C-alpha positions in Angstrom: -23.7 39.0 3.1 -25.1 38.5 -0.4 -23.5 40.1 -3.4 -26.8 41.8 -4.2 -26.4 44.0 -1.1 -23.3 45.8 -2.2 -21.2 46.6 -5.2 -18.6 43.9 -5.8 -15.9 46.6 -6.2 -16.6 47.9 -2.7 -16.4 44.4 -1.3 -12.9 44.0 -2.6 -11.6 47.5 -2.0 -11.7 46.7 1.8 -10.3 43.2 1.4 -6.6 42.3 2.1 -6.5 40.6 -1.3 -6.8 43.8 -3.3 -5.8 46.4 -0.7 -2.0 46.2 -0.5 -1.8 48.3 2.7 -4.2 46.3 4.8 -3.0 43.4 7.0 -4.6 40.2 8.1 -5.7 40.4 11.7 -3.3 38.9 14.2 -6.3 37.2 15.7 -6.8 35.2 12.5 -5.5 31.6 12.5 -1.8 31.2 11.8 -2.5 29.4 8.5 -4.4 32.5 7.3 -1.8 34.9 8.5 1.0 33.0 6.8 -0.8 32.7 3.5 1.7 33.4 0.6 1.2 36.8 -0.8 3.0 36.3 -4.1 4.6 33.5 -6.2 7.9 34.2 -4.5 6.5 33.2 -1.2 4.4 30.3 -2.5 5.8 26.9 -1.5 5.0 23.6 -3.3 3.3 22.8 -6.6 6.4 23.5 -8.6 4.9 21.5 -11.5 2.4 24.4 -11.9 4.1 27.5 -10.6 7.8 26.8 -11.2 9.8 28.9 -13.7 8.2 28.5 -17.1 5.4 26.3 -15.8 1.8 26.8 -17.0 0.1 28.6 -14.1 3.1 30.9 -13.5 3.0 31.9 -17.2 -0.7 32.5 -17.1 -0.4 34.7 -14.0 2.7 36.6 -15.2 1.2 37.3 -18.6 -2.3 38.0 -17.3 -3.6 35.4 -19.8 -5.7 33.1 -17.6 -8.2 30.8 -19.1 -11.0 29.2 -17.1 -9.5 26.6 -14.7 -10.4 24.0 -12.2 -7.9 23.6 -9.4 -8.2 20.1 -8.1 -6.3 19.0 -5.0 -6.5 17.8 -1.4 -7.2 20.2 1.5 -4.3 22.6 2.4 -2.4 22.2 -0.8 -2.6 25.9 -1.9 -5.7 26.2 -4.1 -7.2 29.2 -2.3 -3.7 30.7 -1.7 -3.2 30.6 -5.5 -6.5 32.4 -5.9 -5.3 35.2 -3.6 -2.0 35.4 -5.5 -3.9 35.7 -8.7 -6.0 38.5 -7.1 -2.9 40.4 -6.1 -1.0 40.0 -9.4 -3.6 39.9 -12.2 -4.9 43.0 -13.9 -8.4 41.6 -14.0 -11.3 42.5 -11.7 -11.3 39.6 -9.2 -14.3 38.2 -7.3 -13.9 35.5 -4.6 -17.0 33.4 -4.3 -17.9 30.6 -1.9 -20.1 27.8 -3.1 -21.1 27.1 0.5 -22.7 30.5 1.1 -24.1 31.4 -2.3 -26.6 30.3 -4.9 -27.8 31.0 -8.4 -29.2 34.4 -7.5 -25.8 35.6 -6.3 -24.1 34.1 -9.4 -26.3 36.0 -11.7 -25.7 39.2 -9.8 -22.0 38.6 -10.2 -22.4 38.2 -13.9 -24.2 41.5 -14.2 -21.4 43.1 -12.3 -18.9 41.4 -14.6 -20.8 42.8 -17.7 -20.4 46.3 -16.3 -16.7 45.8 -15.9 -16.5 44.3 -19.4 -18.2 47.5 -20.8 -15.2 49.4 -19.3 -12.7 47.1 -20.9 -11.8 45.1 -17.8 -11.9 41.4 -17.6 -13.4 39.6 -14.5 -11.9 36.6 -12.9 -14.5 34.7 -10.8 -13.0 32.3 -8.2 -15.4 29.7 -6.9 -14.2 27.9 -3.7 -15.5 24.4 -3.3 -17.2 24.4 -6.7 -18.2 20.7 -6.2 -20.8 21.9 -3.7 -22.8 23.5 -6.5 -25.4 21.1 -8.0 -25.9 20.5 -11.8 -28.4 23.4 -12.2 -26.1 25.8 -10.4 -23.1 24.8 -12.4 -25.2 25.2 -15.6 -25.6 28.8 -14.7 -21.9 29.5 -15.3 -21.9 28.3 -18.9 -23.4 31.3 -20.8 -21.0 33.8 -19.0 -18.0 31.6 -19.7 -19.1 31.1 -23.3 -19.5 34.8 -23.9 -16.2 35.6 -22.1 -18.0 37.7 -19.5 -16.0 35.9 -16.8 -12.9 33.7 -16.5 -13.8 31.0 -14.1 -11.4 29.5 -11.6 -13.0 26.7 -9.5 -11.3 25.0 -6.6 -12.3 21.5 -5.5 -11.1 18.7 -3.3 -13.2 16.2 -5.3 -12.5 14.5 -8.6 -13.9 16.9 -11.2 -14.8 14.0 -13.4 -17.5 13.1 -10.9 -18.4 16.4 -9.4 -18.2 19.0 -12.3 -20.7 18.7 -15.2 -19.2 17.8 -18.6 -20.1 21.0 -20.4 -18.3 23.0 -17.7 -15.3 20.7 -17.7 -15.0 21.1 -21.5 -14.7 24.9 -21.1 -12.0 24.7 -18.3 -8.5 23.4 -18.0 -8.1 21.1 -15.0 -4.9 21.6 -13.0 -4.0 19.0 -10.4 -2.4 20.1 -7.2 -0.6 17.5 -4.9 -0.5 17.3 -1.2 2.6 19.0 0.1 5.8 17.1 0.7 7.3 17.1 4.2 10.2 19.4 3.1 7.8 22.1 1.8 5.8 21.8 5.0 9.0 22.1 7.2 9.9 25.2 5.2 6.5 26.8 5.9 6.6 25.9 9.6 10.1 27.3 10.0 9.0 30.5 8.3 6.0 30.8 10.6 8.4 30.5 13.6 10.7 33.2 12.4 8.2 35.7 10.9 7.9 38.6 13.4 5.1 40.3 11.5 2.6 37.5 10.7 3.9 34.4 12.4 5.2 33.4 15.8 8.6 35.2 15.6 7.5 37.9 18.0 7.7 35.2 20.8 11.2 34.0 19.8 10.3 30.4 20.1 12.7 27.6 19.1 12.3 24.0 18.0 14.2 21.2 16.5 14.3 19.6 13.0 12.9 16.5 14.7 9.8 18.4 15.9 9.3 20.1 12.5 9.5 16.7 10.7 7.1 15.3 13.2 4.5 18.0 12.5 5.1 17.7 8.8 4.7 14.0 8.7 1.5 14.0 10.8 -0.3 16.7 8.8 -1.2 14.5 5.8 0.3 17.0 3.4 -2.0 19.7 4.6 -0.3 23.1 5.2 -3.3 24.4 7.0 -3.3 21.5 9.4 0.4 21.8 10.0 0.4 25.5 10.7 -2.6 25.4 13.0 -1.1 22.5 14.9 2.1 24.5 15.3 0.0 27.4 16.6 -1.7 25.2 19.2 1.8 23.8 20.2 3.1 27.4 20.6 0.2 28.1 22.9 1.3 25.2 25.2 4.8 26.7 25.6 4.6 28.8 28.8 7.5 31.2 28.1 8.1 33.5 25.1 11.6 32.1 24.8 10.7 28.5 25.2 11.0 25.5 22.9 8.4 23.5 21.1 9.4 19.9 21.7 8.2 16.7 20.0 6.2 16.0 23.2 4.4 19.3 23.0 3.8 18.8 19.3 2.3 15.4 20.0 0.0 16.9 22.6 -1.1 19.6 20.2 -1.7 17.1 17.4 -3.9 15.0 19.7 -4.9 12.9 16.7 -3.2 12.3 13.4 -4.6 14.4 10.6 -5.9 11.6 8.2 -7.0 12.6 4.8 -10.3 10.8 4.4 -13.7 12.1 3.4 -16.5 9.6 3.6 -18.4 11.5 0.9 -15.6 12.2 -1.4 -12.9 10.8 -3.7 -10.5 9.8 -0.9 -13.1 7.5 0.5 -13.1 5.5 -2.7 -9.3 5.7 -3.0 -8.8 4.1 0.4 -11.5 1.4 0.1 -10.0 0.6 -3.3 -6.5 0.3 -1.8 -8.0 -2.0 0.9 -9.7 -4.4 -1.5 -6.7 -4.5 -3.9 -4.5 -5.3 -0.9 -6.8 -8.2 0.1 -6.9 -9.4 -3.5 -3.1 -9.1 -3.7 -2.7 -11.4 -0.7 -0.9 -8.6 1.3 -2.2 -8.9 5.0 0.0 -6.0 6.2 -1.2 -3.5 3.6 -4.8 -4.8 4.2 -4.5 -4.1 7.9 -3.0 -0.7 7.3 -5.8 0.4 5.0 -8.4 -1.1 7.4 -6.8 1.0 10.2 -6.9 4.1 8.1 -10.6 3.7 7.6 -11.4 2.9 11.2 -9.2 5.7 12.6 -11.0 8.2 10.2 -14.4 7.1 11.4 -15.6 4.9 8.6 -18.6 2.7 9.3 -17.2 -0.8 10.0 -20.4 -2.3 8.6 -19.6 -0.8 5.3 -16.1 -2.3 5.4 -17.5 -5.7 6.4 -20.0 -5.7 3.5 -17.2 -5.0 1.1 -15.3 -7.9 2.6 -18.2 -10.3 2.0 -18.3 -9.3 -1.6 -14.6 -9.7 -1.9 -14.8 -13.2 -0.3 -17.0 -14.4 -3.2 -15.5 -12.2 -6.0 -11.8 -12.8 -5.4 -11.6 -16.0 -3.3 -14.7 -18.0 -4.2 -14.3 -21.7 -4.2 -10.5 -21.6 -3.8 -11.5 -21.4 -0.1 -15.2 -21.6 0.5 -14.7 -20.8 4.2 -13.7 -17.3 3.3 -17.4 -16.3 2.7 -18.3 -18.0 6.0 -15.6 -16.1 7.8 -16.7 -12.7 6.3 -20.4 -13.3 7.1 -19.5 -14.5 10.6 -17.4 -11.4 11.1 -20.3 -9.1 10.2 -22.6 -11.0 12.6 -20.1 -11.0 15.4 -19.3 -7.3 14.9 -23.0 -6.5 15.1 -23.1 -8.2 18.5 -19.8 -6.8 19.9 -19.4 -3.4 18.3 -16.3 -1.2 18.8 -13.7 -1.0 20.2 -13.4 -4.8 20.6 -14.9 -5.3 17.1 -11.6 -4.2 15.6 -10.2 -7.6 16.7 -12.9 -9.4 14.7 -12.2 -7.2 11.7 -8.5 -7.9 12.0 -9.0 -11.6 12.1 -11.3 -11.6 9.1 -9.0 -9.3 7.1 -5.9 -11.4 7.6 -7.8 -14.6 6.7 -9.1 -13.1 3.5 -5.7 -11.6 2.6 -3.9 -14.9 3.0 -6.6 -17.2 1.4 -6.0 -18.7 -2.0 -7.6 -16.5 -4.7 -10.0 -17.4 -7.6 -12.5 -15.3 -9.5 -13.8 -18.3 -11.4 -17.3 -18.1 -9.9 -17.4 -14.3 -10.5 -16.3 -14.8 -14.1 -18.7 -17.7 -14.5 -21.9 -15.9 -13.4 -21.0 -12.9 -15.6 -20.4 -15.2 -18.6 -23.8 -16.9 -18.0 -25.6 -13.5 -17.7 -23.9 -12.4 -20.9 -25.2 -15.5 -22.7 -28.7 -15.0 -21.4 -28.7 -11.4 -22.6 -27.4 -12.4 -26.0 -29.5 -15.5 -26.7 -32.6 -14.6 -24.8 -34.9 -17.1 -23.0 -34.1 -20.4 -24.7 -36.6 -23.2 -24.1 -36.1 -25.4 -21.1 -35.4 -29.0 -22.3 -38.5 -31.2 -21.9 -36.7 -33.9 -19.9 -35.9 -31.5 -17.0 -39.3 -29.7 -17.0 -41.6 -30.3 -14.1 -44.8 -32.3 -14.9 -47.4 -31.6 -12.1 -50.4 -32.2 -14.4 -51.5 -35.0 -16.7 -51.6 -32.7 -19.7 -47.9 -31.7 -19.2 -47.0 -35.4 -19.0 -48.8 -36.1 -22.2 -46.8 -33.2 -23.8 -43.5 -34.9 -22.8 -42.6 -32.8 -19.8 -40.1 -34.8 -17.7 -39.9 -37.6 -20.2 -36.5 -39.2 -20.3 -35.3 -37.5 -17.1 -32.4 -39.5 -15.6 -32.6 -39.4 -11.8 -28.9 -39.0 -10.6 -29.2 -41.2 -7.6 -30.3 -44.1 -9.8 -26.8 -44.2 -11.3 -23.4 -45.3 -10.1 -21.6 -42.6 -8.2 -24.8 -40.5 -8.2 -24.1 -39.1 -11.7 -26.1 -39.7 -14.9 -24.2 -37.3 -17.2 -27.4 -36.0 -18.7 -27.3 -32.6 -20.4 -29.2 -29.9 -18.6 -28.5 -26.8 -20.7 -30.8 -25.7 -23.6 -30.1 -27.5 -26.8 -28.4 -24.5 -28.4 -25.9 -24.3 -25.5 -25.2 -28.0 -25.1 -21.7 -28.6 -23.8 -21.1 -24.9 -23.1 -18.7 -24.2 -20.1 -19.2 -21.1 -17.9 -17.4 -22.2 -14.7 -13.7 -23.0 -15.1 -12.1 -23.6 -11.7 -8.5 -22.7 -11.1 -5.9 -25.1 -9.7 -5.6 -23.0 -6.5 -6.7 -24.0 -3.1 -9.9 -26.1 -2.8 -10.7 -25.3 -6.5 -7.9 -27.7 -7.4 -10.1 -30.5 -6.0 -13.2 -29.1 -7.7 -11.3 -29.0 -11.0 -10.2 -32.6 -10.6 -13.8 -33.5 -9.8 -15.1 -31.7 -12.9 -12.6 -33.5 -15.1 -13.7 -36.8 -13.7 -17.3 -35.9 -14.3 -16.5 -35.0 -17.9 -14.8 -38.3 -18.5 -17.6 -40.1 -16.7 -20.2 -38.3 -19.0 -18.3 -39.5 -22.1 -18.3 -43.0 -20.7 -22.0 -43.0 -20.0 -22.9 -41.4 -23.3 
């Protein structure tokens, strides 16, 4: 329902956020029913809401500035918004970026201006603010600049990438962390004991082992942990039964892995994977590979990154690495999953344990830098092609020394432009096969000095 179809005040007068007497429906998911109603009930994020911490001071003194709450799913961003709604003296509007656009935003600002005329400040909470495009985010700027609204945006994505710079400069970014297992166990135990909102009315029991199992497999996500607990409770036949590890495992079905192929965690995990390969850690490399595969990442994307890594970080220290990576891509395209995981595993362990060198990578970048700096220097006449009589008369190809006419197939003739004569771009390391290349290049250098 759009904001233009009703007064915002009416919207919130019937909401459990502003109406202290209403209750969340018992048919709502357990995570919604167990949402903390005040700071005393809020668990986790002590660095923000602990005694004397920044967000607690803002809430308690009703001195909120515009904020961006950045953190993973289920860490408490929306819950904090509900707590602010319950405890602040400002007019509070909860707004979803998924359901609304610029038209609704402008209607909200007009509503805020009416409240401002009465001397009441408006706090506008935008859930999933990263889903707004640049033009939509631009629409917030005048109202924030004038003080018409205090904006609180929530996002699971890195604000540096997803929130426009002018908006970021007007907001304070507060980072929330995924919840620790102890905090999750506390929430789960509270849900089991709470007779009004939780599962306490059924008098179910469980063990510390089961609570730890649920906490450890929720990926730091309170919503995931509580909803899995609710599913597990539904598998217990009797109201006085016990939720065992086996039942919890059945409810979980699949580990809750934090991985968004379109978001920041996607880049975090692939970064960890590449750095593990570069760091010659096959175990970590296999782990991050498994994380991506289990979360549904496209294996072709992973294989392409492995091909890049084979040249960038291994190069001529082991020239077979590139062959292995390319062969793995071709083999996977023929085989597919699930057997393709074996091919990936073989290629990953080879790349991780191969000797490392970025000399080729550094070399091409150094050459490109030189070209951009010095421009298109003339090709020396002696290595120019001379397909016509006129070109031969102009000296094209004159003095060219054919390598195979010389002992050891090496003439030592300079092939760089005159201004760059003697310049070195590729400096092989002493690791792996590059040790042989380095020795060969040293021999060539000595040979050149002898010939010249």
